[in-house]
ZAFI-112387 format. One record per atom (N, C-alpha, C, O, CB): x, y, z; residue in one letter. Coordinates in steps of 0.2 Angstrom, whole numbers, plus 5000, padded with zeros to 4 digits. Glycine has a CB too. Example, Ala and Ser with C-alpha at 12.3 -4.5 7.8 and 13.67 -1.06 7.14 Angstrom:
// ZAFI-112387
506649725039A;506249785039A;506649845039A;507149835042A;505749785045A;506449895035S;506849955036S;506450005039S;506750065040S;507049975029S;
//
This chain:
// ZAFI-112387
500449945000M;500050005000M;500450065000M;501050065003M;499550005006M;500250114997A;500550184997A;500250235002A;499650225003A;500550214990A;500650275004I;500350325008I;500350395005I;500850415002I;500750335015I;499850425004K;499750495001K;499950545005K;499550575009K;499050494998K;500650565005Y;500850625009Y;500750685005Y;500750684999Y;501650615011Y;500650745009P;500650805006P;501250825002P;501850805004P;500450865011P;501150854996I;501750884993I;501750964992I;501150984993I;501850854986I;502250994992V;502251064991V;502151084984V;502551054979V;502951094994V;501651124982P;501551134975P;502051184972P;502351224975P;500851164974P;502151174965N;502551214961N;502251284961N;502551334962N;502651194954N;501551284961N;501151354960N;500551354965N;500351304967N;500951364952N;500351414966I;499751424970I;499251474966I;499551524964I;499851444977I;498651464966T;498151514963T;497851554969T;497551524973T;497551474959T;497951624968V;497751664973V;497151714970V;497151734965V;498351714975V;496651714974H;496051764973H;496251834976H;496251834982H;495351734975H;496251884971L;496451944974L;495851984977L;495752044975L;496751984968L;495651954983G;495051994986G;494751944991G;495051884992G;494552024981G;494151954993T;493751914997T;493451854993T;493451864987T;493251945001T;493251804996P;493051744992P;492551764986P;492551734981P;492751684996P;492051804988D;491551814983D;491551884979D;491151904976D;490851814987D;492151914981E;492251974977E;492451964970E;492851914968E;492852014980E;492152004965A;492351994958A;492952024956A;493052074953A;491752034954A;493451984958V;494152014956V;494551954952V;494251894952V;494552034962V;495151964950R;495551914946R;495851864951R;495951874957R;496051944942R;495951804948N;496351754951N;497051754947N;497051774941N;496051684951N;497551744951I;498251744948I;498551674951I;498551664956I;498651804949I;498951644946T;499351584948T;500051604948T;500351634943T;499251524943T;500351594954V;501051614955V;501451554958V;501151514960V;501151684960V;502151554957P;502551504960P;502451504968P;502451564971P;503351514958P;502351444971F;502251444978F;502751484982F;502651514987F;502251374980F;503451474980I;503951504984I;503851584983I;504051614988I;504651484981I;503651614978D;503551684977D;503051704981D;503051764984D;503551704970D;502451664981Y;501851684986Y;502151684993Y;501951734996Y;501351624985Y;502551634996I;502751645003I;503151705004I;503151735009I;503051585005I;503551724999K;504051785000K;503551845000K;503751885004K;504551784994K;503051844996N;502651904996N;502251915002N;502251965005N;502151894990N;501951855005V;501551865011V;501951875017V;501851915021V;501151795012V;502551845017A;503051855023A;503251935023A;503351965028A;503651815022A;503351955017S;503552035016S;502952075018S;503052135020S;503852045010S;502352055017S;501752095018S;501552085026S;501352135028S;501152075014S;501752035029E;501452025036E;502052035041E;501852055047E;501251945037E;502652035039L;503152035044L;503652095043L;503652125037L;503651975044L;504052115048Y;504552165047Y;505252135047Y;505352095050Y;504552215053Y;505552155042P;506252125041P;506752135046P;507252105047P;506552155034P;506652185050T;507052205056T;506952155062T;507352155067T;506952275058T;506452115062W;506352065068W;506852015068W;507252005063W;505652035067W;507051985074P;507551935075P;507451875070P;506851865069P;507551915082P;507951845068E;507851795063E;507451735066E;507051705062E;508551765062E;507551715072S;507151665075S;506351675074S;505951635073S;507351655082S;506251745075S;505451765075S;505251755067S;504751735066S;505351835077S;505651785063L;505551775056L;505451705053L;504951685050L;506051815051L;505851665055R;505851595053R;505151555056R;504851525053R;506451555056R;505051575063A;504451545065A;503851565062A;503351525060A;504351555073A;503751635060N;503251655057N;503151625049N;502651615047N;503251735057N;503751625046I;503751595039I;503551525039I;503151505034I;504351605036I;503751485044Y;503451415045Y;502651415045Y;502351375042Y;503751375051Y;502451465049A;501751465050A;501351485044A;500851465042A;501551515056A;501651535040I;501351555034I;501351495029I;500851485025I;501751615031I;501951465028I;501951405024I;501451355025I;501051325021I;502651375024I;501351335032S;500951285034S;500151305033S;499751265031S;501051265041S;500051365034F;499351395033F;499151385026F;498651355024F;499351465036F;499651405021A;499451395014A;499351325012A;498951305008A;499951435010A;499851285014L;499751215012L;499151175015L;498951135012L;500451175015L;498951195021N;498351175024N;497751185019N;497351145018N;498251195030N;497751245017R;497151265012R;497151225006R;496651205003R;497251345011R;497851215003I;497851174997I;497751104998I;497351074994I;498551184994I;498051075003Y;497951005005Y;497150985006Y;496950935003Y;498350985011Y;496851025009N;496151015011N;495651035005N;495051025005N;495851045017N;495951065000E;495551094995E;494951134998E;494451134996E;495251044990E;495151185002W;494651215006W;494251255002W;493651255003W;495051265011W;494451294997Y;494051334993Y;493751294987Y;493151304985Y;494451404991Y;494151254984R;493851214979R;493251164981R;492851154977R;494451174976R;493351144987S;492751104990S;492151144991S;491551114991S;492951074996S;492151204990K;491651254991K;491351284984K;490951324984K;491751314996K;491651254979G;491451274972G;491951334969G;491751354964G;490751294972G;492451354973Y;492851414970Y;493351384966Y;493551324966Y;493151454976Y;493651424962N;494151394957N;494851424959N;495251434954N;494051414950N;495051434965F;495651454968F;495851424974F;495451384977F;495651534969F;496451424976D;496751394982D;496651434988D;496551404994D;497451374981D;496751504988I;496751544994I;496651614992I;496651634986I;497451544997I;496351654996T;496251724995T;496851774997T;497351745000T;495651754999T;496851834995S;497351874997S;497251925003S;497651965004S;497551924991S;496751905006T;496551955012T;496651915019T;496551855019T;495851975011T;496951955024S;497051925030S;496451915034S;496451875039S;497551965034S;495851945032A;495251925035A;495051855034A;494651825039A;494751975032A;495251825029Y;495051755027Y;495751715028Y;495751655030Y;494751745021Y;496251735025D;496851695024D;497451735026D;497551745032D;496951665017D;497851755021Q;498551785023Q;498551845018Q;498351845012Q;499051735022Q;498951895020K;498951955016K;499451945010K;500051935011K;499152015021K;499151955004Y;499551954998Y;499452014994Y;498952034992Y;499451884994Y;500052044992I;499952114988I;500352104981I;500952084981I;500252174992I;499952104976E;500152084969E;500752134967E;500652194968E;499652084964E;501252104965N;501852144962N;502252184968N;502652234966N;501652194957N;502152164974R;502552204979R;503252184979R;503452124977R;502252194986R;503652224981A;504352204982A;504452164989A;504052164993A;504852274983A;504952124989V;505052074995V;505752094998V;506252114994V;505052004992V;505752085004Y;506452095008Y;506952045007Y;506751985007Y;506252115015Y;507552065006E;508052015004E;508151965010E;508151905008E;508752055003E;508151985016N;508351935021N;507751885022N;507851825023N;508451965028N;507151905021I;506551865021I;506551815015I;506351755016I;505951905021I;506751845009S;506851805003S;507351745004S;507151695002S;507051854997S;507851765007N;508351715009N;508151655013N;508251595012N;509051745012N;507751675018I;507451625023I;506951575019I;506951515020I;507151655029I;506551605015V;506051575011V;506351525007V;506151465006V;505551615008V;506851545003E;507251504999E;507451435002E;507551384999E;507851544996E;507651445008E;507951385012E;507351345015E;507451285015E;508351415018E;506851365017I;506351325020I;505651325017I;505151305021I;506251355027I;505551345011F;504951345008F;504551285008F;503951275007F;504951385001F;504951225008N;504651155008N;504651125014N;504751065014N;504951115002N;504651165020D;504651135027D;503951155029D;503751215028D;505251165031D;503651115033Y;503051145036Y;502851115043Y;503151065044Y;502451125032Y;502351135047V;502251115054V;501751055053V;501251055049V;501951175058V;501851005057V;501450945058V;501350935065V;501750945069V;501750885054V;500750905067K;500550885074K;500750815074K;500650775069K;499750905075K;500950795080A;501150725081A;500550675080A;499950685082A;501350705088A;500650625075G;500150575074G;499750595068G;499350555065G;499750565079G;499950655065Q;499550675059Q;500050695053Q;500650695054Q;499150745061Q;499750695047I;500150705041I;500050765038I;500450795034I;500150645037I;499450795038Q;499250855035Q;499650915038Q;499750915044Q;498450865035Q;499750965033P;500051025036P;499551055041P;498951065040P;500251075030P;499851075047Y;499451095053Y;499151165051Y;499451205048Y;499951105059Y;498551175053F;498251245052F;498551295057F;498351305063F;497451235053F;499051325055T;499451375059T;499151445059T;499351485056T;500151375057T;498551445063K;498251505064K;498751565067K;499051545072K;497551495068K;498751625065Y;499051675068Y;498751745068Y;498351755063Y;499751675066Y;499051795072C;498751855071C;499351905073C;499851885075C;498151865076C;499251965073D;499752015074D;499952025082D;500552035083D;499552085072D;499452015086G;499652015093G;499552085096G;499652085103G;500251985095G;499452135092R;499352195095R;498652225094R;498252235098R;499852245093R;498452225087I;497852255085I;497352195086I;496752205088I;497852275078I;497552135085S;497052075086S;497452025089S;498052015088S;496852055079S;497051985093T;497351925096T;496951865094T;496451865092T;497351925104T;497251805095C;496951745093C;497251685097C;497751695101C;496951725086C;496951625096N;497251565100N;497951545097N;498251495100N;496751515100N;498051565091G;498651545088G;499251585089G;499351615095G;498651535080G;499751585085L;500351625086L;500251695085L;499851725081L;500851605080L;500551735090S;500651805090S;501251825087S;501751815089S;500551835097S;501151865081Q;501751895078Q;502251935082Q;502851925082Q;501551925071Q;501951985085W;502352025090W;502551985096W;503151995098W;502052085092W;502151935098G;502351895104G;502951855102G;503451845106G;501851855106G;503051835096S;503551795094S;504251835094S;504751805095S;503451765087S;504151895093V;504751945093V;505051945100V;505651935101V;504552015091V;504651945105S;504851945112S;505151885114S;505651885117S;504151955117S;504851825112L;505151765113L;505851755110L;506251725112L;504651705110L;505851775103A;506551775100A;507051815104A;507651795104A;506551795093A;506851875107N;507351915110N;507551885117N;508051905120N;506951985112N;507151835119Q;507351795125Q;507751735123Q;508051705128Q;506651765128Q;507951725117G;508351675115G;508051615112G;508351555111G;508851655120G;507351615112K;507051555109K;507151545102K;507251585098K;506251565110K;507151475100T;507351455094T;506651455090T;506151465093T;507651385093T;506651445083P;505951445080P;505551395082P;504951405082P;506151445072P;505851335083I;505351275085I;505051285092I;504551265094I;505751205084I;505451315096Q;505251335103Q;504751385103Q;504251385107Q;505851365107Q;504751435098I;504251485098I;503551455095I;503051465098I;504451545093I;503651415090L;503051375088L;502751335093L;502151335093L;503251335082L;503151295097R;502851255102R;502551295108R;502051275111R;503351205105R;502751355109Y;502451395114Y;501751415112Y;501351415116Y;502851465115Y;501551415106Y;500951435103Y;500551375101Y;499951375102Y;500951485098Y;500851325098Y;500451275095Y;500451205099Y;500151155097Y;500651265088Y;500851205105G;500951145109G;501551105108G;501951115102G;500351095107G;501751065113D;502451035112D;502450975108D;502950945106D;502551015119D;501850955105D;501850895100D;501850915093D;501750875089D;501150855101D;502150975092I;502150995084I;502950985083I;503350985087I;501951065083I;503050975076S;503750965073S;503750995066S;503251015064S;503950895073S;504351005063I;504351025057I;504450965052I;504950925053I;504951075056I;504050955047K;504250915042K;504650945037K;504450995033K;503550885038K;505250925036E;505750955032E;505850925025E;505750865024E;506450955036E;506050965020N;506150945014N;505650895010N;505750845007N;506850905014N;505050925011A;504450885008A;504550895000A;504850934998A;503850915010A;504250834997P;504350844990P;503950904987P;503450924989P;504150774987P;504250924981V;503950984977V;503650954971V;504050914967V;504351044977V;503050974968G;502850954962G;502150984960G;501951024963G;502750874962G;501850954955D;501250984953D;500750944957D;500750884958D;501150974945D;500250984960V;499750954964V;499150944960V;498850984957V;499550994970V;498950874959E;498350864955E;497650884959E;497650874965E;498350784953E;497150904955E;496550914958E;496250844961E;496350794958E;496050944953E;495950854967G;495750794970G;495250754966G;495250694965G;495350804976G;494750784963Y;494250754959Y;494650724953Y;494950754949Y;493650794956Y;494550654951P;494950624946P;494750644939P;495150624934P;494950554947P;494250674938G;494050694931G;493450654928G;493250674922G;494650694927G;493250604931Y;492750564928Y;492250544934Y;492450544940Y;493050504925Y;491650524932V;491150504937V;491350434939V;491450394935V;490450504933V;491350434946I;491450364949I;490850324951I;490350364954I;491950374956I;490850264949K;490150234950K;490350154951K;490850134951K;489650244944K;489750114952L;489850044953L;490250014948L;490250014942L;489150014952L;490749974951G;491249934948G;491949964947G;492349934945G;490949924941G;491950034948F;492550074947F;493050054953F;492750034959F;492450154947F;493650054952A;494150044957A;494750094957A;494850124952A;494449974957A;495050094963G;495650134963G;495650184969G;495250184973G;495650184957G;496150224969N;496250264975N;495750314976N;495550334982N;496950304975N;495450344971P;494850394972P;494250354976P;493950384980P;494650424966P;494150294974V;493650254977V;493750254985V;493350264989V;493550184974V;494450234986K;494650224993K;494550284997K;494350285003K;495350194994K;494750344994L;494650404998L;493850424999L;493750445004L;494950464994L;493450404994I;492750414995I;492550375001I;492150395005I;492350394989I;492750315001E;492450265006E;492750285013E;492350285018E;492750195005E;493450305014R;493650335020R;493250395022R;493050395028R;494450345019R;493150435018D;492850505020D;492150485022D;491950515028D;492850545014D;491750445019L;491050435021L;491050395027L;490550405031L;490750395015L;491450345028N;491450315035N;491650355041N;491350345046N;492050255035N;492050405040R;492150455045R;491550505046R;491350525051R;492850495044R;491250525040I;490650575041I;490050535044I;489650565047I;490450595033I;490050475043R;489450435046R;489450435054R;488950425057R;489450365044R;490050455057Q;490050465064Q;489650525066Q;489350525072Q;490750475067Q;489550575062N;489150635064N;488450625060N;487950655062N;489550695061N;488450585055Y;487850575052Y;487650495051Y;487850465046Y;487850605044Y;487450465057P;487450385057P;486950355052P;486950295051P;487250375064P;486550395049A;486050365044A;486450345038A;486250295034A;485550415041A;487050365037I;487450345031I;487750275033I;488050265038I;488050395029I;487650225028P;487850155030P;488550145030P;488950185026P;487550105024P;488850105034L;489550085034L;489750055028L;489450005026L;489650045040L;490350065026I;490650035020I;491249995023I;491750015026I;490950085015I;491149925022E;491649885025E;492249855020E;492749835022E;491349815028E;492049875014D;492549855009D;493249885009D;493249945011D;492349865002D;493749855009N;494449875010N;494849875003N;495449885003N;494849845015N;494549854998L;494849844991L;494949914987L;495349914982L;494549794987L;494549964989G;494550024984G;494150004978G;494250034973G;495250034982G;493649964979L;493149944974L;492449974976L;492249974981L;493049874973L;492150014971Y;491550044972Y;490949994971Y;490749974966Y;491450104966Y;490749964977S;490349914978S;489649934979S;489449994979S;490549864983S;489149884980K;488449914981K;488449944988K;488049984989K;487949844981K;488849924993E;488949964999E;489150034998E;488850075001E;489449925004E;489650044994T;489850114992T;489250154989T;489150204992T;490450114987T;488950124985E;488350154981E;487850174986E;487550234986E;488050114976E;487650134991A;487150144996A;487350205000A;486950245002A;486950085000A;487950205002A;488250255006A;488250325003A;488050375006A;488950245009A;488450324996V;488450384992V;487650414992V;487550474992V;488750374985V;487150364991K;486550384990K;486250424996K;485950474996K;486050324988K;486450395001K;486150425008K;486450495009K;486150535012K;486350375014K;487150495008F;487450555008F;487150615004F;487050665006F;488250555006F;487050594998Q;486650634993Q;486050664995Q;485850714994Q;486650604986Q;485650614998E;484950625001E;485050685007E;484650725007E;484650565003E;485550665011I;485550715017I;485750785015I;485550825018I;486050685022I;486250785010F;486550855008F;486150885002F;486550924998F;487250845007F;485550855000S;485150884995S;485550884988S;485450934985S;484950954997S;485850834986L;486150824980L;485650774976L;485350734979L;486850794980L;485750774969P;485350724965P;485550654968P;486150634968P;485550734958P;485050614969V;485250544972V;485350494967V;484850464965V;484650514977V;485950494964T;486150444959T;486550384961T;486550334957T;486550484954T;486850394967G;487350334969G;487950334965G;488350294966G;486950274968G;488050394961E;488750404958E;489050464960E;488750514962E;488550404950E;489750464960V;490050524963V;490350564957V;490850554954V;490650504967V;489950624955D;490150664950D;490550724954D;490750714960D;489550694947D;490750774951K;491250824954K;490850864959K;491150874965K;491450874948K;490250874959A;489850904964A;489850864970A;489950884976A;489150924962A;489650794970T;489650754975T;490350744978T;490450744985T;489350684973T;490850734974W;491550724977W;491750784981W;491950774987W;492050724971W;491650844979Y;491850904983Y;491350914989Y;491550944994Y;491850964979Y;490750894989R;490350904995R;490550855000R;490650875006R;489650884993R;490750794998I;491050745003I;491650775006I;491750765012I;491150674999I;492150795001K;492750825004K;492650885009K;492950885014K;493150854997K;492150925007Y;491950985012Y;491750955019Y;491950985024Y;491451025009Y;491250915018V;490950885025V;491550845029V;491550855035V;490350845023V;491950805025Y;492450775029Y;492950825032Y;493150815038Y;492850725024Y;493150875029T;493650925032T;493250955038T;493650975043T;493750975027T;492650965037S;492251005042S;492250965049S;492350985054S;491551025040S;492050895048V;491950855054V;492650835057V;492650825063V;491550795052V;493150835053K;493750815056K;494150885058K;494650875062K;494150785050K;493850945057K;494151005058K;494851015056K;495351035060K;494151015066K;494950995050L;495650995047L;495851065046L;496451075045L;495650965040L;495451115046A;495651185045A;495551215052A;495151275052A;495251215039A;495751195057D;495651215064D;496251195068D;496551145067D;494951185066D;496351235073L;496951225078L;496851155081L;497351125083L;496951275083L;496151145082Y;496051085086Y;495851025082Y;495250995083Y;495451095092Y;496151015077S;496050965071S;496050895074S;496550875078S;496450975066S;495550855072E;495650775073E;496250755069E;496550705071E;495050745071E;496350785063G;496950765059G;496850695055G;496350665056G;497550755064G;497350685051I;497350625047I;498050595048I;498550625048I;497250645039I;497950525050S;498550485052S;498850455046S;498450455040S;498350435057S;499450425046A;499750395040A;499350335039A;499250315033A;500450375042A;499050295043S;498650235042S;497950255038S;497750225033S;498450205048S;497750315040E;497150335036E;497350355029E;496850355024E;496750395039E;497950375028A;498150405021A;498450345017A;498650355011A;498650455022A;498350285019Q;498650225015Q;498150215010Q;497550215011Q;498650165020Q;498350205004L;497950194998L;498250134995L;498850114994L;497950254993L;497750084992P;497850024990P;498250014983P;498549964981P;497249984989P;498250074979Y;498550074973Y;499150124972Y;499050174974Y;498050084967Y;499750094969L;500250134968L;500050184963L;499750174958L;500950094966L;500250254964E;500150304959E;500750314954E;500650344949E;499950364962E;501250284955E;501850294951E;502150224950E;502350194956E;502350344953E;502250194944L;502550134943L;503250144940L;503350184936L;502150084939L;503750104943N;504450104941N;504750034940N;504449984941N;504850144947N;505350034936Y;505649974934Y;505749934941Y;505949954946Y;506349984931Y;505549874940G;505549824946G;504949814950G;504849774954G;506149844950G;504449864949D;503849854953D;503449794951D;503449774945D;503449924952D;503049774956T;502649714954T;501949724957T;501849774961T;502949644957T;501449684955G;500849684958G;500249694953G;500349704947G;500849734963G;499649704956I;499049714952I;499049774948I;498849774942I;498449714956I;499349834950E;499349894946E;499849884940E;499649904934E;499649954951E;500349844940V;500749834935V;500349794929V;500349804923V;501449794937V;500049734932E;499649694928E;499049734924E;498949724918E;499349644931E;498749784928F;498249824924F;498549864919F;498349864914F;497849864929F;499149894921M;499449934916M;499649894909M;499549924904M;500049974919M;499849834910H;500049794905H;499449774901H;499449774895H;500449724907H;498949764904Y;498249744900Y;498049804896Y;497949794890Y;497749734905Y;498049864898Y;497849924894Y;498349934888Y;498149954883Y;497749984899Y;498949934890L;499449944885L;499449894879L;499549904873L;500249954888L;499349824881N;499349774876N;498749784872N;498749774866N;499349704880N;498249804875A;497549804871A;497649864866A;497449854860A;496949824876A;497949914868I;498049974863I;498649954858I;498549964852I;498350034867I;499149924860A;499749904856A;499449854851A;499749854845A;500249874860A;499049804852F;498749754848F;498449784841F;498449764836F;498249714851F;498249854843L;497849884837L;498249944835L;497949984830L;497149904839L;498849964837D;499150024836D;499950004834D;500249984839D;499050074841D;500150014828P;500849984826P;501350034829P;501950014829P;500949984819P;501150094832D;501650144835D;501850114842D;502350144844D;501350204835D;501550074845I;501650044851I;501849974851I;501449934848I;501150054856I;502449954853P;502649884852P;502249834856P;502149844862P;503349874854P;502049784853Y;501649734857Y;502049674859Y;502349634856Y;501049694852Y;502249684866L;502749634869L;502549594874L;502049604878L;503349674872L;502849534875P;502649494881P;502749524888P;503249564889P;503049424881P;502249524892T;502249554899T;502049504904T;501649454903T;501849614899T;502149524910N;501949484916N;501749524921N;501449584920N;502549434919N;501849514928S;501649554933S;502249594936S;502249624941S;501349514940S;502849594932V;503449634934V;503549694929V;503549684923V;504049594934V;503649754931Y;503849804927Y;504549794925Y;505049814928Y;503749874931Y;504649774919N;505349754916N;505449794910N;505149844909N;505349674915N;505949764906D;506249804900D;505649814895D;505549864892D;506849774897D;505249764894N;504749764889N;504249814892N;503949854887N;504349694889N;504049824898S;503649874901S;503849944899S;503449984897S;503549864908S;504449954900R;504750014899R;504750034892R;504650094891R;505450014902R;504849994888M;504850004880M;504150024878M;504050074875M;505049944876M;503649994881M;502950004879M;502750074882M;502450114878M;502449944882M;502950084888V;502750144891V;503050204888V;502750254886V;503050144899V;503650204886M;504050254883M;503750264876M;503650324874M;504750244882M;503550214872A;503250224866A;502550254867A;502350304863A;503150154863A;502150234872F;501550274873F;501650344875F;501250384872F;501150234879F;502050354879Q;502250424881Q;502450474875Q;502250524875Q;502750434887Q;502850444871R;503050474865R;502450494860R;502450554858R;503550434861R;502050444859K;501550454854K;500950504857K;500750544853K;501150384853K;500850504864Y;500350554866Y;500650614870Y;500250644874Y;499950504871Y;501250634868G;501450694870G;501650704878G;501550754880G;501050754868G;501750644881L;501950654888L;502750644889L;503050624884L;501650584892L;502950674895P;503650664896P;503850594895P;503650554899P;503850694903P;504450584891V;504650514890V;505150494895V;505750504894V;504950504883V;504850464901T;505250454907T;505350374908T;505850354911T;504950484913T;504950334905G;504950264906G;504650244913G;504650184914G;505650234906G;504450294917T;504050274923T;503350294921T;503250334917T;504350314930T;502950264925F;502150274923F;501850314930F;501750274935F;501850204922F;501650374929N;501350414934N;500650424934N;500350394929N;501750474935N;500350464938Y;499650484938Y;499450514931Y;498850494929Y;499450534944Y;499850554929T;499650584922T;499650534917T;499150534912T;500050644920T;500050484917D;500050434912D;499450384912D;499150364907D;500750394913D;499250374919W;498650334920W;498050374917W;497650334913W;498650324927W;498050434918Q;497450474915Q;497450464908Q;496850454905Q;497450544918Q;497950474905R;498050474897R;497850404894R;497550394889R;498750504895R;498150354898L;498050284896L;497350264896L;497050234891L;498450244900L;496950294901R;496250274902R;495850314896R;495350284894R;495950294909R;496050374895E;495750414890E;495750384883E;495250374879E;496050484889E;496350354881V;496450324875V;496050264874V;495750244869V;497250314874V;496150224880Y;495750154880Y;494950174880Y;494650134876Y;495950114887Y;494750214884D;494050234883D;493750254877D;493250234874D;493850284889D;494150294873K;494050314866K;493950264861K;493550254857K;494550374864K;494450214862M;494450154858M;493850114859M;493550084854M;495050114859M;493550104865L;492950074867L;492350104864L;491950074861L;492950064874L;492350174865K;491750214863K;491750224855K;491150224852K;491750274866K;492250234852S;492350254845S;492850214841S;493350244839S;492450334844S;492750144841P;493250104837P;493350124830P;492850134827P;493050034838P;493950114828T;494050124820T;493850064817T;493650014820T;494850134819T;493850064810T;493650004806T;494149944808T;493849884809T;493750014799T;494749954809S;495149894811S;495049874818S;495249814819S;495949914810S;494749914822Q;494649894829Q;494049854831Q;493949824835Q;494749954834Q;493549874826V;492849854827V;492749784828V;492249754832V;492349884822V;493149744825N;493049664825N;493249644832N;493149584833N;493449634819N;493649684835F;493949654842F;493649684848F;493749664853F;494749664842F;493249734846I;492949774852I;492649744857I;492649754863I;492549834850I;492249694856D;491849654861D;492349614865D;492049594871D;491349594857D;492949604864E;493349564868E;493749604873E;494149584877E;493849524863E;493649674872L;494049724877L;493649734883L;493049734884L;494149794873L;494049734888Y;493849744895Y;493449814896Y;493749864893Y;494449744901Y;492849814899P;492549884899P;492849934903P;492549994902P;491849874902P;493349924907G;493749984910G;493449984917G;493750034921G;493550044906G;493049944920Y;492849944927Y;492749874929Y;492649824925Y;492249994928Y;492749864935F;492549794938F;491849774937F;491449814939F;492749794945F;491749714935L;491049684935L;491049654942L;491449614943L;490949644929L;490449664945T;490349634952T;489649624953T;489249654949T;490649674957T;489449584958K;488749574959K;488349634960K;488549684963K;488649524965K;487749644956G;487349704956G;487449744950G;487049784948G;487449744962G;488049734946V;488149774940V;487649754934V;487549694934V;488849774938V;487349794930T;486949774925T;487249814918T;487549854919T;486249794926T;486949784913G;487049824907G;487449774901G;487549714902G;487549884908G;487549814896E;487849774890E;488549744891E;488649694888E;487849824884E;488949774895D;489549744897D;489549684901D;489849634899D;490049794901D;489049674905V;488949614909V;488649564903V;488849504904V;488449624914V;488249584899R;487949534894R;488549514889R;488549454888R;487449564889R;489049554888R;489649534884R;489949474887R;490149424884R;490049594882R;490149494894F;490549444898F;490149384898F;490449324898F;490649474905F;489449384899Q;489049324900Q;489149274894Q;489049214894Q;488349334902Q;489149314888K;489149274882K;489849234881K;489849174879K;489149314876K;490449264884F;491049224884F;490949174889F;491249114887F;491649274886F;490749184895L;490649134900L;490149074898L;490349014899L;490349164906L;489649094894L;489249034892L;489648984887L;489448924888L;488649064887L;490049014883K;490448964879K;490848924883K;490948864881K;490949014874K;491148944888I;491548904893I;491148854896I;491348794897I;491948944898I;490548874898C;490048824902C;489848764897C;489748714899C;489348864904C;489848774890Q;489648724886Q;490148674885Q;489948614884Q;489548764879Q;490748684887Y;491248624887Y;491548604894Y;491748554895Y;491748644883Y;491448654898D;491648634906D;491048634910D;490748684912D;492148694908D;490848574911K;490148564915K;490248574922K;489748574926K;489948494914K;490948594925S;491048604932S;490848674934S;490748694940S;491748584934S;490748714929I;490548784930I;489748784931I;489448754928I;490748834924I;489548824937P;488848824938P;488448844933P;487848814932P;488748864944P;488648884928G;488148904923G;488048984923G;488349024927G;487448874924G;487649004918V;487549074917V;486949094913V;486749054908V;488249114913V;486549144915R;486049164911R;486249234907R;486549274911R;485349184915R;486249234901V;486449294897V;485849344897V;485449354893V;486649274890V;485849384903N;485349424904N;485549504906N;485149544907N;484849404910N;486249514906G;486449574907G;486449594915G;486549654916G;486049624903G;486349544919I;486349554926I;486849514930I;486849454929I;485649544929I;487249544933F;487849504937F;487449474943F;487449514949F;488449554939F;487149424942D;486749394948D;487149334951D;487749334950D;486149364945D;486849304956D;487149254960D;487449194956D;488049174957D;486649224965D;487149174950L;487349124946L;488049144943L;488549104942L;486849104941L;488049204940T;488649234937T;489149234942T;489749214940T;488449304934T;489049264948E;489549264953E;489849194955E;490449194955E;489249304959E;489449144956N;489649084957N;490149054952N;490549014953N;489049034958N;489949064946S;490349044940S;491049074940S;491549044938S;489949054933S;491049144941V;491649174941V;492049154947V;492649144946V;491549254942V;491849134953K;492249114958K;492549044957K;493049024959K;491749104965K;492149004953K;492348934951K;492948944946K;493448904947K;491848894948K;492948984941L;493449004937L;494049034940L;494649014939L;493249054931L;493949074945Q;494549104949Q;494849044953Q;495449044953Q;494249154954Q;494549004956D;494748944959D;495148904955D;495748874956D;494248904963D;494948884949D;495248844944D;495848864941D;496348834940D;494748824938D;495948934941Y;496448964937Y;496949004941Y;497349044939Y;496249004931Y;496849004948G;497349034952G;497249104954G;497749134956G;498049024950G;496649134953F;496449204954F;496249204961F;496049154964F;495949224950F;496249264964Q;495949274971Q;495249264970Q;494949294966Q;496149344974Q;494949224975I;494249204974I;493849254977I;493649254984I;494049134977I;493549304974N;493149364976N;492549374972N;492149424974N;493649424977N;492449344967G;491849354962G;491949424958G;491349444956G;491249354967G;492449454958L;492549514954L;492849504948L;493349454947L;493049564958L;492649534943V;492949524936V;493349594934V;493049644933V;492349504930V;494049584935G;494449634933G;494749624926G;494549574923G;494949644938G;495249664924P;495549654917P;495849584916P;495749554910P;496049704916P;496149564921L;496549494920L;496049434919L;496149394915L;497049484925L;495549434924L;495049384923L;494649394917L;494549344913L;494549374929L;494549454915W;494149464908W;494549434903W;494249394898W;494049544907W;495149444903K;495649424897K;495649344897K;495649314892K;496349454898K;495649314903K;495649244904K;495049214901K;495049164897K;495749224911K;494449244903V;493849214901V;493749224893V;493549174890V;493249254904V;493949274890V;493949284883V;494349224880V;494149194875V;494249354881V;494949214882E;495449164880E;495049094880E;495049054875E;496049164883E;494849074886L;494549014887L;493849004883L;493748944881L;494349004895L;493549064881S;492949054877S;493049034870S;492649014866S;492549114877S;493749044868K;493949024861K;494148954860K;494348934854K;494449074858K;494148914865R;494348844865R;493848804861R;493948744860R;494448814872R;
//
């Protein structure tokens, strides 16, 4: 399992006013944003320990907003505002102080964390003269620095002895939380796992939401029932599917009940941030994610001469790397030989387009292609019917298979037959039809 730790973004989008004010958004490098805010909020003549403590607080505050998608979960298209009434003071095109700039260059990817939590801590602060608050006092930090306190001692004075500094956090592009497609029955992956985690926590405050016991990151009937009840409670269309509106309402409610944007946050632990699927695959990696990648690449390569069709298994090897690089080259992605979140998104787009709009050369094979989501009990539709037709051909020569009704409904009989095939051919016996079992059933149907 992978743990989704926060990363420091390359850029941040700032709304130049209060949240609902009709003003511009600007996107600036994160490091320049921190320099600007620090130069707007602080005096360069303050002791260095005070400046460092305050800059840690400014960084952590901004990262907390980004990590929780505080404004995006409310329907806004920015990360933070420019006003200290809501966030931190940012002045477009202002000059920055040299000593403050030098400190920011050194620590811009360090942030405050609370013991047992992984999210950037909500480091609330105020000036300490005109206004006071429960968080850090900027002028108070000057007095503490003059007493010889170090930056971490100053921070602990205001935020508690159980805080520390997460140093040298990775820097990169932060992907929007919503994956860009409607998530529904049969879908699997880390976005599903996040939905299930969030809904299970929300149900502590809204017990009418059913418990989701699945740990596979699979959108099951349990997940669908919990989503429907959430949608009903929060006046959303009751579809049982997670579109962008439902995704961000779940995110907003989760952040609210956990108080993630609060000094007294319940926080997110490393175990809660564990996700079942690796989001970047590298040479030597093994497992189901590698096998899934191979299936999609092989299906595309079989019909596309620009991508080599090579033997693969469950290991990311030389053949995997050659296919990945060919795919990246053809579709305008960085040709790295590793397979990351952006590559996954593009691969799914290409595969889904092939399913929906096959070319003349593809149309003869289209029925054999995996539909792109798990078939599981309760799923209905033409994809289930296609699978049942392949399964029926196997049942005609293998009488040990319980049987199948070609009715487009993944019913008990279909599930029992799937489990028998899984048992016979060394798959995990769970009744789920993923790309590898689909491929095996298509092969067996041709005997």
